[in-house]
C-alpha positions as CSV (number, residue, x, y, z in Angstrom):
1,M,-14.5,36.8,-28.7
2,A,-13.6,33.4,-29.8
3,C,-15.4,31.6,-27.2
4,W,-18.7,33.3,-29.1
5,K,-18.3,31.1,-33.3
6,V,-17.7,28.0,-30.6
7,L,-21.1,28.9,-28.2
8,R,-22.9,30.1,-31.8
9,D,-24.0,27.2,-33.3
10,Q,-25.2,25.8,-29.8
11,P,-28.9,25.7,-29.3
12,K,-29.8,28.2,-26.5
13,W,-28.2,30.5,-27.9
14,H,-29.2,30.1,-31.4
15,A,-32.6,30.7,-31.1
16,Y,-31.3,34.5,-29.2
17,N,-29.4,35.1,-32.1
18,E,-32.6,34.8,-34.3
19,D,-34.8,37.2,-32.6
20,L,-31.8,40.0,-32.8
21,N,-31.0,40.1,-35.3
22,G,-34.1,41.9,-36.7
23,T,-33.5,44.2,-33.9
24,T,-30.6,47.2,-33.4
25,K,-28.8,47.9,-30.3
26,R,-31.1,51.2,-30.1
27,K,-34.8,50.8,-28.3
28,N,-37.3,53.1,-30.0
29,S,-40.6,52.9,-27.7
30,E,-41.5,50.1,-24.3
31,T,-42.9,48.1,-27.0
32,E,-40.2,46.8,-28.9
33,A,-38.3,46.2,-25.0
34,V,-41.5,44.6,-24.4
35,D,-40.5,42.4,-27.6
36,L,-37.6,40.9,-25.9
37,T,-38.5,39.9,-22.4
38,S,-41.5,37.9,-24.4
39,S,-38.1,36.8,-27.8
40,T,-36.2,35.0,-23.6
41,D,-39.2,32.9,-23.2
42,V,-38.5,31.0,-26.7
43,V,-35.2,30.3,-25.4
44,S,-36.4,29.3,-22.3
45,D,-38.4,26.5,-23.7
46,L,-35.9,25.4,-26.3
47,P,-34.2,22.0,-24.7
48,R,-31.0,22.6,-23.1
49,P,-27.7,21.0,-22.3
50,G,-27.6,18.9,-19.2
51,G,-25.7,21.1,-17.0
52,C,-22.4,19.4,-15.5
53,K,-23.9,18.6,-12.1
54,K,-26.7,16.3,-14.1
55,A,-23.7,14.6,-16.4
56,K,-22.2,13.8,-12.6
57,D,-25.7,12.2,-11.6
58,E,-25.5,10.1,-14.9
59,R,-22.3,8.9,-14.0
60,S,-22.4,8.0,-10.7
61,E,-26.0,6.4,-11.4
62,K,-24.3,3.8,-14.3
63,G,-21.4,3.2,-11.3
64,K,-24.5,1.9,-9.2
65,G,-25.0,-0.4,-12.0
66,K,-25.7,-4.5,-10.1
67,V,-22.6,-6.8,-11.3
68,S,-23.0,-10.0,-12.9
69,S,-22.9,-12.9,-11.1
70,S,-19.9,-14.5,-13.5
71,T,-18.6,-10.8,-12.2
72,M,-19.1,-12.3,-8.7
73,D,-17.2,-15.0,-9.6
74,E,-14.5,-14.7,-11.1
75,I,-14.1,-12.1,-7.7
76,N,-14.6,-14.6,-5.0
77,K,-12.0,-16.5,-6.9
78,F,-9.6,-13.8,-6.8
79,R,-10.0,-13.8,-3.7
80,K,-9.6,-17.5,-2.9
81,V,-6.1,-17.5,-5.0
82,Q,-4.7,-14.2,-3.4
83,T,-5.5,-15.2,0.2
84,K,-4.1,-19.1,-0.7
85,S,-1.2,-17.1,-1.8
86,K,-0.6,-14.7,1.6
87,E,-0.6,-18.2,3.5
88,D,1.8,-19.1,1.4
89,R,3.9,-16.4,1.6
90,I,3.5,-16.4,5.5
91,E,4.6,-20.2,5.1
92,V,8.2,-20.0,3.8
93,L,7.7,-17.3,5.9
94,E,8.1,-18.8,9.4
95,R,9.9,-21.6,7.8
96,H,13.2,-19.4,6.5
97,Q,13.1,-18.1,10.6
98,R,13.4,-21.7,11.6
99,I,16.4,-22.1,9.3
100,A,17.5,-18.4,11.0
101,A,17.3,-19.6,14.9
102,D,18.5,-23.3,13.5
103,K,21.4,-21.7,11.7
104,K,22.1,-19.0,15.2
105,E,22.2,-21.7,17.7
106,S,24.1,-23.8,15.5
107,A,26.4,-21.4,15.8
108,R,25.9,-20.4,19.6
109,L,26.8,-24.0,20.2
110,K,30.5,-24.1,17.8
111,H,31.8,-21.2,19.2
112,L,30.1,-22.4,23.1
113,A,32.5,-25.7,22.4
114,A,35.6,-24.4,20.6
115,Q,35.0,-21.9,24.0
116,E,35.6,-24.9,26.3
117,N,38.1,-26.6,23.7
118,K,40.1,-24.1,24.0
119,R,40.0,-23.7,28.1
120,Q,40.7,-27.3,28.0
121,N,43.5,-26.7,26.8
122,Y,45.0,-23.9,28.7
123,L,44.7,-25.7,31.1
124,K,46.2,-29.0,30.2
125,G,48.9,-26.8,30.3
126,K,49.2,-25.4,32.6
127,G,48.5,-29.1,34.6
128,K,51.8,-29.8,32.4
129,C,53.7,-27.2,33.6
130,M,52.6,-27.5,37.4
131,I,53.7,-31.0,38.4
132,R,57.3,-30.6,36.5
133,N,56.7,-27.0,39.3
134,P,55.6,-28.5,42.9
135,N,55.8,-25.2,44.1
136,C,52.6,-24.5,41.7
137,W,49.7,-26.8,44.5
138,K,47.5,-23.7,44.5
139,H,47.1,-23.8,40.3
140,I,46.4,-27.3,41.0
141,K,43.8,-26.9,43.3
142,L,42.5,-23.9,40.9
143,F,42.9,-26.5,38.1
144,L,40.9,-29.2,39.9
145,H,38.4,-26.9,41.0
146,L,37.2,-26.0,37.3
147,T,37.4,-29.3,36.4
148,Q,34.5,-30.1,39.4
149,V,32.7,-27.2,37.9
150,R,32.7,-28.3,35.0
151,C,31.6,-31.3,35.2
152,L,28.6,-29.6,37.2
153,R,27.8,-27.3,34.3
154,T,27.0,-30.7,31.8
């Protein structure tokens, strides 16, 4: 019943209500039945509000309008700025990758130098021990062999 209070003022139902005000619920004769059917023709002649499909079509037609040239210019400027920004980000990323690779290579070289220095100190200590102990000539041969291999690497 609450919806009727809202809808009774709509043009679709306004003419229908005017025709029904003078009639009763029960039909006394066939002429009244004919009169009621003829009154629906009057109702159908009134303009009715648009439905959901019509409103949707109107909305979609509004979106199909032509875009002004100033709007297109703004869009093109935005695209140029966006591509420039993307190129800058890629350049910065590449620079960071190069820096990271350089740091990694530097750390690797430092590690190799430390290992070589450690090996040399170890062999120097063994060499002194071998000179004092003449019974360890096989260690001296090993030391000479390792020194030759090291020289061949560099």
